[in-house]
N, C-alpha and C positions, 0 to 999 in steps of 0.2 A: 563851113569847111569841115569835112568829115575826116576824123582821125582813124587811120587804119592801124589795127593792133597787129603787130608782127605775128606771123604764124608760129613762131617758136614760143611766144608768150602764151598764145591760146593753147598750144599743146601742153605747155607746162602747167597751165591752170587745170586742164582736163585730167592730167596725170595726178595733180595734187588732190582733185576732187575724188578720183577713183581711190587713191591711197587713203583719203579720209574715210570714205565709205568702208573700205576693207578693214581699216583700223577699228572703226566702230563695231563692225560685224565681228571681228576677232575678239574684241573686248567682251561683247555679249556672249560669245561662245565660251570664252574663258570663265566668265561669271556663272554661266549655267553649269559648266563642268565642276567648278568649285562648290556651287550650291549642292549639287548631287553628291559630291564627295563628303561635304559637311553633314549632310543628312544621314549618311551611313556611319558617321563617327560620333554624333551627338547622342545623348540619352533619348529614350523613347519620348516623343512629343506627340500630343494629340493634334491632328491637323484640323483644318477649318470644319471639315465634315464630321469630325469626331472619330476618325479612323486612326488608330495608332500606327506609327511607322513600323517598318520591319526590323528595326534595330533591336537586338537582344537587350533585355533589361536585367539588372542585378536584382535578385529577389532576396529578401531577408528571410532566413529559415524560421519557420514557426516553432515555438517551443513545444517539445513533445508533451502531450497530455498524458498524465498518469491515470491509469485505469484504477478506479477504486477497488479495494479488495472485496471479493464476493463474500457475503456472510456464510459462515460454516454452520452446519447443523449442530444442534445441542449435543447429539451423540459424539460427533467429531470433536467438539469443544471439550467435552468431558475426557475423551481419550487423550487429547493433546495435554490436558492438565495432568492426567495420570503420568504420562510419559515425562513431562517436565519435572514433576515432583518425585519421580522414582528414585533418583540418587539420594535425596534427603530422607525418603521413607526407608530405603534400604539401610541407611546409616542408623536407623532406630531398631533394626532387627535384634532380637534377644533382650529387648528392654520393654518395660511397662510404659504405656502412654495413655493419656486421656483420649478416649474416642468420643467424638461429638455427634456423629451421625452415621447411619448405615441405611441406604435407600436402594431399592431395586425397582426396575420397571414393573408396574402393575401393583406395587405395594400400596395399600391404603392405610394412611395414618393421619390423625388430626383433621379428618374430613377431606383429605386430598388423596386422589388416586395419582400416584407418581408415574410420570413419563420422563423422557430425557430432559425435556424443557423444565419440568418441575424440579428434577434433581439438580440441574445446573443452577436454577434460581436459588434453591435451598443452599447449595454449596457457596454461591456468591454472597448470600446473606450472612453465612457464618464467617466467610472471609472478610466481610466488611467489619465485623466485630473483632475477629482474630486474624489479622493479616498474615500470620505465620502458618495458618492451618494448611494441611496438605491433604491431597486426595489420592486414594489408592483403590485398586480393585481387589475384592475378596478372593478372586480366582488366583491371585499371584502370591498368596500367603497361606501356609498350611494351617494356621491357627483359626481360620474361618471354616466352619463346617458347611455353611451355606454359600453357594457361589452366585455370581451375577450381581453382587452388591457394590455400590460406589460408597466408599467409606471415608469419612473425614476424621483426621486425627490431629492432635497438637504435637509438634515436634519437641516435646519435653520428655527426656528420659528419666525414668524412675526405677529404682531397684526392686520395688514391691508394688503390688496392686493397691495396697492401702495408701501409699504415698500418692499414687496417681489419682485415687479417689479423693484424697484431701485437696488436691488442686481443684477438682470439680466443685467440692464444697465451698472452697474459697471464692470461686467465681459465681456462686449462687445459681448454678445450673441444676435443673431437676434431675433425679436419678435415672429417668428414662432416656435422657438426652446427653448424659455424660457419665462414663464409667471406665474402669481400667481394662486395658487390653494388652496382652503380651504378643508382640509381633514375632513370628517365626517363619523360617524357610524350611526347617526340617522338623520332623515330629508330627504332632497332630493337634487337634483343637482342645483336647482335654486339659482343663486347668489353666486355660489362657484367658478366661474372662472372670473378672471379679465385680459382680453387681454391687451397687450401693443400696443401703437400707434406708 
């Protein structure tokens, strides 16, 4: 005996099947849309093929690299030293001071022909022994008859040339490399040098 399923039940089952398919299809569509939205919100991720997503990434700024200072020429270094020492040298004007060196470009002394590099090296060697030593240009002071010299002096004021020379004696520096000099802005070179004997 065959049981006949009422037509209404068949129709209800068909509708339920269609609804189930539509529901599954809707779920898939929603999942695809959510996945696409999620991909645009998440940080950059490398895909299977190794291609980064189009999502903008946050980059950490690189620290700025400092450019090392370029070495200056010996002539510029000497001039900078003179400019830096000028206020202290000017404070010695009208006083006797021990002069440790006077070098000009082209001067030959002690087997050395002096250029800017040699003059700078000589000044630095004096500065290593006497850190207070100052550098001046003979062009800036009237007590120097010869111009173009880079002169190293000690910033010790004396009221007489003899006292300045006594300082040189006490330091054990030979007479050719340390003697008394009177620094002036006015007047002339006469009587401004007292050699040591």
